[in-house]
N, C-alpha and C positions, 0 to 999 in steps of 0.2 A: 198397350195397343189393343183396344177392344172394339170389335166390329160385330155386326149382327147378320146372321144368315139362317138357313134351315136345311132340310134334307129330303131326297127320295130314296132309291135303293139300288143295290148291285148284286149281281150273281157272278161268281168268278170260277173259272176253270184254269188250273195250272197243269200243264201236261209235261211230265218229265220223260224225255226220250233218252234212254241209256245208250251206251256205246254199241255199235255194231261189231261184229267179229272182225270186220275189215278195219284197217286203221283209219281213223277220222283225221282229216286235215287239221293241223295245229291252228288254234285260234289265238289271237293276240290276248295276252293277259292285261288286265287293267293296271294302271300305274298306281297301285295302292300299297300301303305298308302293312297290310293285314291279310290274312288268308280267308277269313269268314266275316259275315256281317256283324255289326254291333247293334245291340238293343238297349236303349236307355229307358229306365223306369223312373219317371218324375213323381215324387211323393211329397205332398205338403206335410212336413214333419209333424207339426202340432196337431194335425187331424187324424193321422194314421191310427194311433192306438187309443183314441178317445172312444170309450164305450158308453158314455152318457148320452141318453136319447131325449133329453129335455127340449133342446133346440128352441129356447126362448130368444126372441129378437133382442139384441143388445145384451144378452145374458152374460153374467160374470163368469170367471173361471170356475168359481164354486158352483154356480148354477148349471152351466153347460159342459163343464169338464174340459180337459185338454190332454193330448197325448204327450208321451215322454220319449226321450232317447231310448230308455230301457225297454220300451214296448217293442222295439225291433229286436226281438229275441232270435236265437239261433233258428227256432222253428219258423218264425215269420220270414226271416231272411232266406232260409232254404226254400220256402214256398215261392218267394219272389224270384229267386234264382231259377227254380224249376219251371217257372212260367216261360222261360226262354230269355232271361234278362242277363246282360253282361255288365251294365253300369247302373248305379242307382244315384239319382240326383236328389239330394236332401234339400228341399226348398225351404227357405226361411230359417237357416241356421245362425248366421251372424246376428249379434245382439241389435235388434231394432227397437224403436219406441213401442212401449206397451203401457196400457193404463192399468197398472197394478202396483201396489206399494211394496217396493223391495228396498226401502231405505235402510233396514236393519243390516243389509248386506253391502252398504255403502253405495248403492245405486240410486241416483236421483230420480224423483218422480217425473213423469212425462206429462206435458200439457195437452188436454183433450182438444184444445183449439187448433193444435197443429199435428194431430194424430188422426188418421182415418181408421174408423172402427174402434173397438175396445181392445182387441188383441194386437192391433197395429199392422201397418204395411211392412212386409219383409223387405221392401225396397226403399225404406227410410232407415238406413243403418246408423245406429248410434255409437257402436263400438266394434270395430273390425277385428279387434284382438281378443274378443270373447264371444260367447254364444247366448242365445235367447234364454233368459232365466226361467221362463215358463216351461222349458223342455227338460228341466232337470228335476230329479227327485230330491236331491240335496243341492240347493242353489249355490252354496259355497264351493261345491265340487262340480259345477256345471261344465267346465272345460274338460275336466277329467272324464266325465260321463260321455261327452262327445268323442273324446279320444278313444275311449273303450268301444264306442260304436264303430269307429273307423276300423279298429282291429277286428271286431266281430264281423263286419261286412267283408273284409278281406278274407277272413277265415272261411266264409261261405261263398267265396268265389266271385264277389262283386267289387268292382272298382267304384270309388266314391267321388262324386261331383258336388260342389257347393256353389252358391252364387257369389259373384263380385259385381257391385253396382258402381261402375266407374264415373258415371256422369254426374251423380249427385249423392249427397249424404243427408241425414236428418238435420233439421235446423238446430237441434241441440246436441250435435255430435260431441261426445266426451268419452274418451277411452279410459277405463280404469285399469287396463291390463297392458299398456304400452310396454314393449320390451325396452330394456335400457338403451338409451341413445336415440329413441324415436319420440316424435312430438305429435300432438293432435293436429288435424287439419285446421289451418287458420291461426295456429298459435303464434306465428311470427309475422302475420299479415300487417301491412300498412293500411289501416282502415280509413285513412283520410282521402284515398284515391279510389276511383272506380276500378282501375285495373293496374296491376303491376305483374310482370312476368313471373315473379316469385311469390305472389300472393296465391293462396289456395282457393280463394273465393273472389267473386265480383261484388262490388259494393255500390250502394246508392248513398253517396256522401251527404251528410247533414239531414237525412231523413230516417225516421224510425220505422221499423216494420209494423204493418197493421194487418190484423187478421182479416181475411176476406169476408165479404157479405155472404152468408150462407143462403142457398137458394132452395126452392122446391120443398120448403118446410123442414129442411135438414137442421138438426141440432146435434152437437157433439154428444155422444153417449145416449142418443135418442131423447135428449132433454133431461136426463138425470143430472141432479145437482152434484157438482164436484168442486172442491176448493180452488182448483186451477182453471176451471171453465168459466172465464169471465170476459171472453172476447178480447183478451189481451195476451201478448207474448213479448217479452223483453228482448228486443234485438235492435241495437242502435250502434252504428248505422245498419239499415236494412241490407240484406244480401239479395242477389238475383235468385229467382226461384228455379227449381230443378229443370223445368222445361224451357228455360231461357227467358222468362218474363223478367223485365227490368224494373217493374213497378214496385214501389215500397209496399203497396197494397195489392197483392195479386188477386186474380179472379178465382172464384170458387172452382172453376174447371181447370185451373193451373195446378201444377204439382206443388201446392202451397206448403205441404209438410216437409219439403226438401229444399236444399240449396244447391245451386249448380257449382261444380268444381271447375276451376280455371286450369287449363292445360297449356297456358302460354299462348293463347289465341286472343288477340285484342278485340275490343268491342266492334272494331271495323273489319275484323276478319284476318288481320295480319298475323302470320305465324312467327313468333319470336323464338324459334329454335331451328336447328339445321334440318333440312328435308333430305330424304333418301336420294342418292344419286340415280340418274336415269339408268334403267336396266336392272336396278336392284331387286325388282320383283322376281327376277329369275334366280336370285341367290338363296341359299339355304339359311336356316335359323342361326347357324354358327357364324356365318358372314355378317348377319344382322347384329348379332351380339357383339362381334368385334368392332363393328362400325360405331356403336354408341360408347365404347369404352373411354374414349378421350373427348367426348362431347359434353358440354354443359347443357343440362336439361332442366326444365322447370321442377320446382320442389314437389308438386303434386305427382309427377311421374315416379319419383323415387319413393314417395309414400305408398303408392299403390303397388309398385313392384315389391316393396318390402312386405306388404300385406300378403301378396300372393305367395312369396317365398316362405313366409311364416307358416301358412297352411300346407304348402307343399312339404315342408320339413316334418309336419305332423302326420303325413301319410295321405293327405288328400290327393286324388289322382287327376283332378281336372276341375275346370271352372265353367260355369255358364255366365256370360257377360250380358248384363241388362243394357239395352239401348246403346250398343257399342258404336253405332254409326254417329252418335252425338259427340264422340271423342275422336280427335285426329288420328289418322291411320299410323302416323309416325310413332305415336305413343305405343300403339299395339306392337309395332316392330320391336321397340325397346322392351316392353313388358313380356311379350310372349317368347321372345328369344331368350330372355333371362330364365323363364320357367323351363323352357326346353333344355337349357344347359344343365339344369338340375334333374329333370325327368323328361327324357326324349319322347316318352310315350304318353305324356300328359294329354288329356282330352280337353280341347279348348273350343267351346261352343259359343257363338255370338248371335245376339238378336240384331239383325240387320234387315231392313225392309226395302231398301232402294236397289233394284237389280243393276242399276248403272254403277253401283259401288261394290258389287259382290267380289269381283276379281281383285280390286284393290285391297279389300280387307283379308282376302285369302292369301294373296301373293305378297303384298307389301306388309300387311299386318300380321301375317303368319298365323291366321286362324285355321283351325282344322275344319270346323264346320260352321255353317250358317243356317238359320231357319229357312226352309223353302216354303214360306207362307204365301207371299203375294203372287206366286205362280202356281205351284202344284196344289197346295192346300186350298187356296181360294177357288181354284178351278174345280177340284174334286167336290168341294162343298156345294158349289153352284150346280154341278151335275146331280148330286144327291138330292138337291132341292128342286130339280126340274128346271133350273134357270139356264143351264149351259149344255153344251153338246160334248160327247166323248171325242169328237173330232179335235177338240182343243188340247188334248193331253199330249199327243205326239210332238207338236211344235215346241212345247215346253222342254221336253227332253232334248230336242235338237238344239234349242237355244242354249241349254246348259251343259251340252255334252262334254266340254272341256273341263268343267268343274262339277260334274254330276256327283262325284264321290263326296264332295264337300257340302252338299245341300241336304241337311237332315230333314227327314219326313215325319210328319205327325198329323193326327186328326183331332187331338185335344191337347191343351196345356192350360195353365192357370189363367191365361188371358182370354182364352176362347170358350165359347159356349159348349156345354156338354152335348154330345150327339143325341142323347135321349131326351134333351129338353125340348119342349114344344117350339121354342124359338129356332132350333136347329132342325132336328128330324122328328122328334117326338117318339122315336122307336129305336132302341139301341141296335136292333138286328139290322137296321139299314146301314150300319157302319161296317158290317162284316165284309162285303165284297170290296168296299172302298179301302178297307184296311189291307186286303190282299194286294190291291193295286199299289197302294202307298208303300207297302213293305217289300214288294218284289220288283219294282220297276227300275231300280238303280242299285249301285253298290253302296249307297249312302246309309248311315245309321237310321234306324227307326226309333221313334220315341212314343211311349205310351204313358198317359197320365193316370195316376192311381184311381181306381174305381171305374175307369173306362172299360176294363175287361169284365166288369160286372153290370154295366149299363146304368151307371149312376147318372140321374137326371139333373142334379144341382138345383133342386126345387126349394130348398130352405130359404126363408127370409131371415138372414142372420143379423141384419142391422145395416151397416154401411153397404151400399150397392144393392143390386136386385138379383133375384134368382136367374137361373140358366147357367151361371158359372158358380162353382163351389167357392164360397167366400174365402178370401185370403186375408180378411181384415178383422174377423170376429171369431169368438169361441163358438164352435158349432160341431155337430156330429154329421157324419156322412153315412146315411142309412144303409145303402147297399154294401158298403165296405164294413160297417159294423156287423151286418149279418154274416159276412165272410169271416171277420175277426172272431166272432162267436165266443165272447168272453175271454179273448186272448188265447184261444186254442188255435186260431189261424188255420181252420180246416173247412170253412164253408158250412159249418153245422147248422146255421140258420138261413142260409141262402135259399132263394126260390129255385125251382127247377130251371127257369129261364136263365137266371144268373149263373147257375152251375154250368149250363150248356154253353153260354156265351164265354165264360172263362175257359172252358175246355177248348173252344174254338181258338181263342187267342193263344192258349198254350201250345196247341198243335201248330198253328201258323208260325209263331215266333220261334219255336224250337226248330221248325223246318228251315227258317231263314238263316239261323246262325250255324247250320250244318251244311248248307247247300254250296257246292262249288260254282254252279252256274250263276248264282246271284252275285258272285264277285267276278263274273266274266263279262261277256258281251251282251249288248242290248240292240234289238232292231224292232222297229214298228212294223206290224203286219195289218194294222187296222185299216189303213187306206187301201191296201190291196184287196181286202175283203169287202170294203165298201163298194168297190168297183166290180168285183167278180163273184160275190157270194149272195145268193138269194136269201131273203129274210134277215140278212145282217144289216143293222141300221145304227143310227146315232145314239141309241141307248146301250150299245155294245161297244166294248173296247178290247183290243188284243195286241199283244207284242210277244216277242220271244226273248229268252235269256239263255245263254249257252257258254259252256267252257269245253275243254277237251273231253271231259269225262261225263258231262251232264248237259242235256238239252231240255229247255222248258218252253212251253207255250202257255201264256197266261191270257185267258179270255174272261171278260167281265160283262155281265148284263146289268145295266143301271136302270132296271125297271122293277118296281116293288110289287107289281101285280101280275105281270105276264111271263109265261114260259116261252123261251125261244129255242127252236131247233133248227140247225143248219149244218151244212158240210163245210167246216172251216178249212180254208186253204192256206198253204204255205207258198210264198213266192219262189221263183226258180233259184234265186241266189242262195236262199236258205237250204233248199234241197241239195245244192252243190256243196255249200260249206259244211253241211252235216253229213255229206256222203251217203245220202239216202238212196238205196237201190230199189228197183221195182219189187214190190211185194207187200205183204200185210204185216203190220206190227201191232201186237196186242198192247193196249194201254190199261193200266190198273191204278185206281185212286190210291194215293199215299197219305192223304189227309184224314179221310174217314174209312178207307178200305171197303167202300160200298159201291163204287162205280167203275165200270170198265167200258172200253170202246176199242175201235180198230182204226189205226192210221193206215190208209191205202196209198201206195205210191205206184203210179203207172204212167208210162210215156211222158215223163217229165212233170207230172202233176202229183201233188200230195194233198190229200184231204182226210179229215177226221170228223166223224159225226159227233156233234155236240148238242146235248139237250139240257138246257139250263132252266131250272125252276127259279122263281123269284128268290133272290138272296142266297142261292146255293153256291157252294164253293167246292172245287175239286183240285187235288194235285195228283196227276196221273203219270205213271211211269211205263215206258215201253218195255215189254218182255220179249226176249228172243228165244 
């Protein structure tokens, strides 16, 4: 899912109001199973430890280099942990198609005509029971090297997430590592029919697959000669393509490198499996697990469940599911309940973009978290770019209030443009206040994409695709990250002053979020109150409060890159009552940078605090008694 936007700026003030000496009325605790916020660090595994700076378009692994599992040393992992991270998502771990000769290890070569880029898409998985050979120092021991990384991550206090891509697999899927008793996808399919409930794929009977016509001057490997690059790929009969194309010759813009997995849904949309009973969205994962025990389910369901349990048994703590809404919700009930029976704390994150389906995938599908892209991310991005108003933030939280904990927040990931790219904001500092809003507005997890904390602009022309997003298809270096990696010292020794300052900001903010009680407590908008009652407060500013029994926060954001705003920010009467604020003055002191203080004045039922926000400035202030 790739869309294009850009950015303006934000300044943020978070005011922490501590407890008064008089007992504060009890506030309702959120219905969560954790005490503090979660922070996910998404890292594109093959790029993290690559110190090669050649960056030749379409460069080989020898020319441009590649990172390894072993580059995630104890030092590297401890630095990631100290950034304020609780979970690390290693993107691109399962063995996907790559254009490199590994035949001496029994791995078949992959055809450039059905591979995007030279290093291949991590979402065209070739073998779910092994890992990308590029990532290993010793290819024969590649699985053992990843298992060691799981152990190392845990030792450094990080839980491990990897991808599962349930909707599609690589066209040439072939596992070399199947556990005894398991078979490859499609091994027992009846290929004479378009559909059968127990087929793993959909077919185009009597027609052979044809490579799509490449557009806009594209050529596999940039036009480099390769024995397999002949505009042909042997697949007869043709299979449906990953995005649902039923053509034997898919379009170039289709996901032609993948084939769609059949979950027992006929081409007409009929579900050939039992659906969940009415009201089952209110049942827990144990009831869902019990429900499926005596039910016959399609073969593909069992295969993916077994894959997830295989990795769970190896110590993987959770999964990020690609394009989960393209797979029926009943499968997720079956899959996720089985995972939770093995690990009740498993972290299950799904890519779902249809707000009308959010609650189904959370409640029926037993997902822990979904991307909050089409509402909060898109709205904040538009505000940053000057296309939207801060007035639009509060209605999102109102709309999602029953599932706010389940909507993971982010400003970057591998599908989205880098904040620092000209196509988004052109300046990484413009992400600072937006990051504060994103990270503090709810109890949901926060996700940061590697290099975001350093202002990486994604400017390299790697080969397949275009700049603004760090390439996930080719061998490439990530310059800002390489400066921080500093020859694998992982100490920022080559980072610029701006990069160091930005990383320091992320470190302060993220560590605050994972320690704050209020951020797992209540939320209330005060933006619209101040729009009506506060002079100089406008649609470039946003504010809301977060609070628990022991901590009270006011978060104020200035979405203007150029102007300073000063005003007497007000609290509505119900907040004054809930917080048991008595008449008087409360000194507030910054907790983020320790450089700002102000006074909260409460008198005759009104509460106001002077706020002076410079462009892109952020504060976390705490009331002193």
